[in-house]
C-alpha positions, 0 to 999 in steps of 0.5 A, a space after each residue: 460466519 454470516 456478515 453484513 459489510 457496513 457502508 463506509 459512513 456507518 463503519 466510520 461512525 462506529 470506529 470513531 465511537 469505539 475508544 475501546 479499539 485503542 485502549 482495550 486489552 484484546 484477546 482471540 475470544 473477543 472475535 468470531 473468526 470467519 473465512 480466510 482472506 489470504 495467506 502469507 509467509 508468517 501466517 494467515 488473514 481471516 475475516 472476523 467480527 468483534 462480538 460486542 459491536 458486531 464490527 467486521 475486521 480483518 484479523 492477521 495472525 502470525 506465528 511467533 516461531 516463524 517470525 523469530 526464525 526469519 528475524 522479522 520481529 523488529 520489522 513487525 514492531 516497526 510496521 505496527 508502530 508506523 501503521 497504527 499512527 497513520 489515519 487516512 481513507 486510502 491507508 488501511 487502518 490498523 486498529 490495534 494488536 495483541 498476542 498470546 504464547 504462540 501468535 501475534 494478531 493485528 486487528 485491521 480494517 476490512 477491505 471488501 473488494 480485496 487485492 488490487 493485484 488480482 483485479 489487475 491480473 483479471 483485467 490485464 490492464 486498467 483504463 486511464 480513468 481507473 488508473 488515474 483515480 487510484 494514483 490520485 488517491 495514492 498521492 493523497 495517502 503518500 502525502 500523509 506518510 511523508 508528512 509524518 516522515 514515513 517512507 513506504 518503500 514498497 508501493 506495488 499492486 500486491 500491497 494495495 487493497 480495494 475498499 467498499 467504495 472502490 477506493 484504494 488502500 495502502 495495506 502493507 507497511 512491512 518495509 516502511 521506515 520512519 525517516 527523521 534524517 532525510 537520507 537512508 541507504 538500505 536496500 529493500 522493496 520489490 526488484 521491479 519497483 526499485 529506483 536507481 539509487 537503491 540498487 546502487 546502495 546510494 542514500 535515498 529519501 521519500 522520492 523512492 515512493 515517487 519513482 514507485 508511482 511512475 512504475 505503478 502507472 505503467 503497470 496499471 496501463 500496460 499490465 507489467 512493470 516497465 523494466 521487467 526482464 528475465 534476469 535480475 542483472 538485466 532488470 538492474 541494467 534497465 533500471 539504471 538506464 531509465 529508458 522506458 518503452 511504451 506500447 502505442 496505446 499509452 497516451 502522450 499525457 500518461 507517457 509524460 507523467 511517467 517520464 517525469 516520475 521515472 527520473 534517475 535523479 531523485 530531485 528531478 522527480 515531480 512532487 505529489 502535488 504536481 502529480 495530482 494536477 498533471 493533465 493525465 490525472 486531471 483529465 481522467 481521475 474520478 475525484 467525486 467520491 469523498 472518503 472521510 478519514 477514520 
């Protein structure tokens, strides 16, 4: 399938004019299917083009049998419910979903620059400017999530995509939850990114996402998470101790911000607004690219 990737402005105008994305009853025959973009535990993601508008999307295809076998139906319903109601330029847009006898399909925004994890692996580590720009954008996106009582719980490079203008996109809400009550006590997420309160099965709130930002900044700048260890037991121990060791090339400003996010006590972690005005972010982030909300 030959495709032309739209500019962000062009894509945004098309999406805004397409009420059909939310009200139309979709089926697989509405799309031309292109190359695979990725493979997951329950299925694959394909580049696709809607036949009428020629709009390019990512079509996530999951097999019902595998979802049922793994007991993931409830998690998928929760993911759809949460992501379909979040609209922000740094959150991957879920336009709609449909299903047939054997599969479930999610119609997702296409992020042309692909997975951030692959870019980080290739670069080994990011510059302060690139890392700070991503963190600034993530703060904006997480503020929208938290304002709607959504805790992501699994912020990490593997769950982030890069859009056409190089902007970050939170792309996986599989572990996210609505949090109408302020505190929860379920363990989930990725080991290296878990905060102390979660590994101790204590109640937690949206501050788990603030902890994850601290881990993410470190991994962006160093190339690996700060508490990564050969064994699970050792990783847990290092997380509980909250002692971060920095390579000499990490700046004093970056160390200060990471230290203010990786606090054992959740209430001591600085706010997202404070992260955005921290000297490391202010002195490094590129905020000149303005992205319009879909």
